[in-house]
C-alpha positions in Angstrom: -12.9 -4.8 -11.7 -9.9 -2.4 -11.9 -8.5 -0.3 -9.0 -6.1 2.6 -8.6 -2.9 1.7 -6.8 -0.4 3.7 -4.8 3.0 2.0 -4.5 5.2 3.3 -1.6 8.8 1.9 -1.5 12.1 3.6 -1.3 13.7 1.1 -3.7 13.2 2.0 -7.3 13.8 -1.6 -8.3 11.1 -2.9 -5.9 8.7 -0.1 -7.1 9.3 -1.3 -10.7 8.7 -4.9 -9.7 5.5 -4.1 -7.8 4.3 -1.9 -10.6 4.9 -4.6 -13.2 3.1 -7.3 -11.1 0.1 -4.9 -10.7 0.1 -4.2 -14.4 0.3 -7.9 -15.4 -2.5 -8.7 -13.1 -4.9 -6.7 -15.1 -6.4 -5.3 -11.9 -5.1 -1.7 -12.1 -6.7 1.4 -13.6 -3.8 3.6 -12.5 -0.6 3.2 -10.6 1.1 6.0 -8.7 4.6 5.4 -7.4 6.2 7.2 -4.4 9.8 6.6 -3.1 9.0 8.7 -0.1 6.0 7.8 2.2 5.6 11.4 3.3 4.9 12.4 -0.4 2.4 9.6 -0.7 0.6 10.8 2.4 0.5 14.3 1.1 -0.9 13.0 -2.1 -3.7 11.2 -0.3 -4.4 14.2 1.9 -4.5 16.5 -1.1 -6.8 14.2 -3.0 -9.3 14.5 -0.2 -12.7 12.8 -0.2 -14.3 14.2 -3.3 -12.4 12.5 -6.1 -11.8 9.2 -4.5 -12.9 6.0 -6.2 -14.9 3.5 -4.1 -11.7 1.5 -3.5 -8.0 2.0 -3.9 -5.0 -0.1 -2.8 -1.8 1.0 -1.2 1.3 -1.2 -1.2 3.6 -0.1 1.5 7.2 -1.0 2.4 8.1 -0.8 6.1 11.8 0.0 6.2 12.3 3.3 4.5 14.2 6.5 5.3 12.5 9.9 5.8 9.1 8.3 6.8 9.0 4.6 7.4 6.0 2.4 7.0 5.0 2.6 10.7 5.2 6.4 10.7 3.0 6.4 7.5 0.5 4.1 9.2 0.4 6.3 12.3 -0.4 9.4 10.1 -2.8 7.5 7.9 -5.0 6.4 10.8 -5.4 10.0 11.8 -7.1 10.8 8.4 -10.9 11.1 8.3 -12.7 7.7 8.4 -14.4 8.6 5.0 -10.9 8.6 3.4 -9.5 5.6 5.3 -12.5 3.5 4.2 -11.6 4.0 0.6 -8.1 2.4 0.9 -6.8 -1.1 1.5 -3.2 -1.3 2.6 -1.0 -4.2 1.7 2.3 -4.4 3.4 5.1 -5.6 1.2 8.3 -6.2 3.2 11.4 -8.2 3.6 11.0 -8.2 7.3 9.1 -11.2 8.5 10.4 -11.2 12.1 7.9 -11.8 14.9 8.4 -8.3 16.5 7.6 -6.5 13.2 4.6 -8.8 12.5 3.1 -8.2 16.0 3.6 -4.4 15.6 1.8 -4.5 12.2 -1.1 -6.5 13.6 -2.0 -3.5 15.8 -3.0 -1.5 12.7 -6.6 -2.4 11.7 -6.1 -0.6 8.4 -3.8 -3.3 7.1 -5.5 -5.7 4.7 -2.6 -8.1 4.2 1.2 -8.6 4.8 3.1 -10.0 1.8 6.7 -11.0 2.0 9.1 -9.8 -0.6 9.8 -10.8 -3.3 6.3 -10.1 -4.5 4.9 -12.6 -7.0 1.8 -12.7 -9.2 0.4 -15.5 -7.0 0.9 -13.6 -3.7 -0.5 -10.4 -5.2 -3.6 -11.9 -6.8 -4.5 -13.9 -3.6 -4.9 -10.5 -1.8 -6.6 -8.6 -4.6 -9.0 -11.3 -5.8 -11.0 -10.8 -2.6 -12.4 -7.6 -4.1 -13.1 -8.8 -7.6 
C-alpha cells in the first residue's frame, strides 16, 4: 500500500534525503515537503477532514526555527480527533538525549522516533507495520 507523506524539516538537505528514502521505499503516493512547520500545520488544517486519505505519514524534525517540532506537536494535538487519527507522526531527529526523548514520549500522537541519519532500514521498519 502507498501513503501520502508530509516531510517537515528546516534543512533542505535533510528534506531531500528523507524524500529520496521515501521514494526508494516504494511506499509513497505523494510527498509534500515543508521547511517551516507552521506552513505544514496550515496545510493540514486547510486540507481538513474531507479530502484526507485513510492514513498519511508526517516526518518531523524537532530542532527548527520559527516553529520547532514540539510547538508543531502542541498545535497538532489541538486538531479535531478525526484529523489526528489519519496521521502517523515519525520524529526524525539528531537529538537522542534523554531529556528530549522523555519530552517526546508525552505525545501520544508520535508513532516512532528515528535518529538521523535516516536509512532505508530505519524507515521501512516503521512503515512496514501498516503494509
